[in-house]
N, C-alpha and C positions, 0 to 999 in steps of 0.2 A: 517681457518674456512670459509665454504661456506656461500653464502647469505641466503640460506634456513636455515642453522643451526643458523646463527645470528638472523634471524627473529624469529625462535622458542624460542631462548634464551631471546630476548628482550620482546616477548609476555608474556613469563612466568614471567619475572621480573615485568612487568607492572601489570599483574594479581595479583601477590603476594603483590605488593605495594598497589593496590586498596583494597585487602582484609585486609591488615594491617591498612589502613586508616579507613575502616569501623569498624574494631574491636576497634580501639583506640578512634575515634571521636564519633561514634554512639552508642557504647556499654559501654566501660570502663569509658570514661569521664563523661557521665551522672550519672553512678553509683557512681563514686568517688565523684563527686560534691554533690550529694544527701547525701552520707554518711558523708562528712565533715560538711555540713550545719546542719545535725541532731546532730552531736557531738559538734557543736559550736566551731569547730577548725578553720574553714575558716572565716576570718574577712569579714564582709559585704562590706567593702570598696574595697576589692580586686575583688569583682564581676564585677566592671566596666571594668577591663582588660579582663574579660572572654567573653566580647561581640565578640571579634575576633574569639574565638573558636566557638561561635554560628554562626557567618557568615560562618566559614569553614564547620560546620555541615550542614548548609542550602545548600551551594554550592555542597557539596558531595552528599547530598540526590538528588539534581536536576540532577547531573551527573549520578548517579546510575539509576534513573528513565529514563533518556534519553537513556542510554546504553541498558536498558531492552526493551524499546519501539522499538529502532532501531533493536535490536536482534530479537524481535518478528516479525517485518516486514520482516527481512531477512529470517527468518524461513519460513514464508508464501511464499516469493519469491522463495526459494529453492524448495518448494513443487510445486509451479506453474510451474517452469521450468520442473519438472518431468512430470506434467500433460500435458504440451504443447508438450513435446517430445513423450510421450507414447500413449496418446489417439488417435491422428490422425493416428498412425501406428497400431491401433487395439490392443494395449498391455494394460495389467492391471496396474493401478497405485499403487497397493499394492506391498509390498516387498521392500527390501533395494535397494538403488541406486548402480549401477554397471557401470563400464567402458564398453561402447558398443563394444570396440575393443578386449580387453583381458578378459572381463567378471569378472574382479577383483571387489569384493565387497568393497565399500568405508567404511573406519573406522569412528568412531564417530567424531573424530577431523576433518576429511576431509569433513564431512557433515555440519560442523558449517558454518554459513553464513559468507562470505567475508574472514574470517580467513582461511578456508579450501582451497580456491582457491589460496590465496597469499602464504600460507605455502608450497604448492607444485609447486610454480612458474608457475601456469597455465598449468600443465600437469599431466597425470596419473603417480602415483608413481611407477607402475610396468612396463608398456610398453612405458612410456614417450611420449604418444600421446598428442598433445596439446589439452587443454580444451578451448572451445570457451570463448572469453572475455565477451560474452553476459551474461553468468551466473553471473559474478562479477558485471556487470553494473546493471542487474535487481535487484540483492540483495541490492546494494547500493541505487538505486533509490527508490525501494519499502520501504526499511527501512527508508529513508528520508521522504517519503510520510506519513508513519505511525507517524513519529515524528511531522510533520506539522499538521496533523489532530488532534493528541492528544494535541498539544499545543493550537490550536485555539478552538477546540470544547469541550475539557475537562478541561485542566489546566486554560485557560483564560475564562472559563465560557460560552463558546458558542458565542464569540463575532462576529463570521462570520455567524451565523445562523439568517435568517430573522425573525424579530419580536420577537426574543427570549428575555425573561426577566430573565435570569439567571446570570446577571452580578454581583450580590451581593455575589456570592461564587466563587471567583477566587483564583488561587494559588495552589502550590503543597501541602500545609498543608491540605487544604480542600479535595484534591484528596485522601490523605492517611487517614485522621481522619474521614472525613464525605464525602465519595464518593457519587457523584450525579449520580444515576443510569440512570436518564433520558438522561443526556448528554453522558454517556458511551454507552447507547443503540443507540443513534443517530450516534455517531462516529463509532460504530461497523457496523451499517447498511450502512453507506457511504463507509467504508473500504471493505465491502462485494462487493459492486458494483465495486470499484477500482480493487479488485483482479480478478473479472470476466472479466473486460475490459483488464487487463494486460494479462490474459490467451489468450484472443482472439487476442491481438496484437502479442504475442509471436508466436502463430500458424501461423498467417498471414505473419509474417516476413520470414517464410520458404516457402511461397506460397502454403500452405496446406489448405485444407478445414476444417473449424471448425466443430467438431462433434456437432450434434444437441442437444446432452444430456447436453452440457455446457449451452446452452441457456434455456433449460428446467429447469435445476437446478436454473439458474438465475431468471427465471419466478416464480418458486416456492418460492424462498427466497424473491424476491421482493414483492410478494403479501402475502405470508404466515407470514413473520415476523411482518409486521404491523397489521395483524389480531390478533396477540398475544399481541403486544405492540403498540397501535395506535399512541403513541407519536412519533414514528419513521417517520411518514408522517407529514412533517412540514407545507406544503402549500397545501390547497385544490384547486380544479379546479377553484373555484371562490374566489378571494381575495379582501378584502377591503384595503384601503390605511393605515388605522390606527390600524388594529388588525387582528388576525388570526381567521378563522372560525373553530369552534370546529369539530373535526373529531372523531366520535364514532366508536367503534369496530364493523365491519360488517355493518355499516350504509350505506344507499344509497349514502350519500356524499362521503364516502370512496371508494365505488365501482366505482362511476362516476369519481373520481380523478384518480384511476388506469386506467380506460378506456380512459380518455382524455390523460393521459400520454403515454399510449401505442400507441394510434392513432397518436398523435403529434410526438412522437419519431420516429415511423416508417416513417411517411411522411417526417420528416427532414432527416432521413437516405437516403430515396429514392432521395430527392432533392439534398442532398450533393453528392451522388454518380453520379447523372446525370450531375451536374455541373463539377465535377472533370473529368469525362470521356470526356466530350465535350471540356473542357479546354485543356486536354492533346492532343486531336486531333488537336486543333488549334495551339498548340505550336510545334508539331512534323511535320517534312516534309512529313512523310508517317506513316502509322499505323504500329508501331513496335509490336513485341511480348509482350513487357511490357504493351502496351495499351490493347491488347486482354486479357492479364491475369487479368487486373483490373475488367473485367466483372465477374470473378469468385468470387470476394469479395463483390459484391453488396448485396447479401443476408445477408452476415455476418455484413455488415455495418448497414443495416436496422434492423437486430435483435439486434445488440449492442445498437443502438439508441433507440430501443423500451425499452430495459432494463433501459436506462438512464431516459426515460420518466416515467417509472413505479416507479423507485427508487426516483427520484428527482422532478417529476412533469413536466407538459408540458412547464412551464415557463423556467425551466433549459434546456430543450431539445433545445429550440431556441438558447440560448446563447452558448451551447456546439456545436451546428451546425456551428455557426459563427466562433468559435475558430477552429473547424475542417477544415473549408474551408480555413482559414488563413494558417494553417499548411500545407494543401495540396498545396496551391498556392506557398508557399516557397519551398516545396519539388519538385514541378514540375519545378520551375525555376532552382533549383540546379542540377536536374537530367535530364535536357533537352537533348534529343538525346542520352542518355546513357542507355544501357541495365542494369537493376539491377543485382547485384551479388547475387548468392544464398548463404544463411547463413546456415551452417550446425552445429548444436550443437554437442558436443563431449562426454558429460557425461549425463547419465540419470538413 
């Protein structure tokens, strides 16, 4: 039995086992317990031992939610991989994914995040052309990011949100029985920004120019969504130490917040690019092609940081810039004097 066959067999067994646990613990057990209690067949004293079943039910529910959120993030990552491959090459993002070498259309199971890549051992099932590891990494990373955002901003009641007063409804039970749509809206807004930045990063990893339509979509979403749901904008351009300023829909305060965020984000992007380019010149013995290529991404960095300022406010743009400069410094030290390798995706 080959490794691929073993993986498919184990995956199916795990899937059937999970379905069996859901059927037994979350459906049959509650129905059976309720029926026995109504019929007075089940002694009250035996209910003490049933707490272990309740713990198992709670753990299974958390596992199912985590798998679903991770899978959702992986689906977005799979779509972003397609967008990052097709848009810079002038292709339409609509239509099924195909192998760019043999034009074989991918099946449903091959399109499943993470599972599809591992099942085929990282290659096309028809022509055996290797599929870039980048696809698997992006799906795992973005799925994990979705999990982290969902945990802190939804399940934990927004514990990471500044000045947020939603800590009284935490936990998975509240998410299922009493979903808090304000937290779901905020998390969705932040994930929208993350997906946009991921797309820009994927395109730049191939040294390609980011299509302007991506930034225009980001601009429209960053401003349009809070105009519909004002609670998505957490921090106004002017913040007091002990409370948030009320941001009304379409108010001057909201528009000023957008303007300040866009200006501060763009300025931070320009400053970050300038520092990075000059630091690279200082580290290198001569101006390599890798340095010259960095000039092509200045506009993309400025536009990306502009989106950060609009989505998160000018305050977050400053902290993101500091983090960006730290990452750039580490990258420059690790790649000093080396010409970057071109990364070519294999499936889109």
